[in-house]
C-alpha positions as CSV (number, residue, x, y, z in Angstrom):
1,M,27.9,1.0,33.8
2,S,28.9,-2.6,34.3
3,S,27.4,-5.5,32.7
4,D,26.7,-6.8,36.3
5,S,24.3,-4.4,36.6
6,L,22.1,-4.8,33.5
7,P,18.6,-7.1,33.5
8,T,19.0,-9.9,32.2
9,I,16.5,-11.3,29.4
10,P,14.8,-15.2,30.3
11,E,15.6,-17.2,27.7
12,S,11.8,-17.7,26.5
13,Q,11.8,-13.9,26.2
14,R,14.6,-13.5,24.1
15,N,13.0,-16.3,21.6
16,Y,9.9,-14.6,21.8
17,I,11.8,-11.4,20.6
18,Q,13.8,-13.0,17.6
19,E,10.3,-14.5,16.4
20,L,8.8,-11.4,16.4
21,S,11.8,-9.8,14.6
22,L,11.9,-12.1,12.1
23,G,7.7,-11.8,11.5
24,S,8.0,-8.5,11.0
25,N,10.8,-9.0,8.6
26,L,8.7,-11.7,6.8
27,Q,5.8,-9.1,6.5
28,S,7.5,-6.6,5.1
29,H,9.1,-8.9,2.0
30,T,5.3,-9.9,1.7
31,S,4.0,-6.6,1.0
32,E,6.8,-5.5,-1.3
33,A,6.0,-8.6,-3.4
34,G,2.5,-7.9,-3.5
35,F,3.0,-4.0,-4.4
36,T,5.7,-5.3,-7.4
37,L,3.3,-8.3,-8.7
38,G,0.4,-5.4,-8.7
39,N,2.6,-3.2,-10.7
40,V,3.7,-5.6,-13.0
41,V,0.2,-7.0,-13.5
42,G,-0.8,-3.0,-13.9
43,M,1.4,-2.8,-16.8
44,Y,0.7,-5.8,-18.7
45,L,-3.2,-4.9,-18.5
46,A,-2.3,-1.6,-19.5
47,Q,-0.2,-2.5,-22.5
48,N,-2.3,-5.4,-23.6
49,Y,-6.1,-4.5,-23.1
50,E,-7.8,-1.4,-23.6
51,V,-8.0,0.2,-20.0
52,P,-10.0,3.2,-19.7
53,N,-8.4,6.2,-19.1
54,I,-9.6,7.3,-15.5
55,S,-8.3,10.9,-15.4
56,K,-10.7,11.8,-18.8
57,K,-13.6,10.1,-16.8
58,I,-13.4,11.9,-13.9
59,E,-13.0,15.4,-15.8
60,A,-16.4,14.3,-17.5
61,F,-17.9,13.9,-14.6
62,K,-17.1,16.9,-13.0
63,K,-17.9,18.5,-15.8
64,D,-21.5,17.2,-15.9
65,V,-21.8,17.7,-12.2
66,E,-21.1,21.6,-12.7
67,A,-23.8,21.8,-15.8
68,K,-26.2,20.5,-13.5
69,K,-25.3,22.8,-10.4
70,K,-25.8,25.9,-13.0
71,P,-29.0,27.4,-13.0
72,P,-30.6,27.9,-16.7
73,A,-29.6,30.7,-18.7
74,E,-32.4,32.9,-19.6
């Protein structure tokens, strides 16, 4: 296939396509920065404050729910 038979893209559309690709690249870096910042803040809080252990609280909640489901023993 020769390059003469390929359709040409108008300059305005080429610029729009380039802007779209730059925008998605920026969004990628922004989300990576947010993820990293969230991890750093979470580590700081866990090391410097008494953050409750959520898994223990969930287990206690499950035990309470199971105890309420069972009929009273006679």
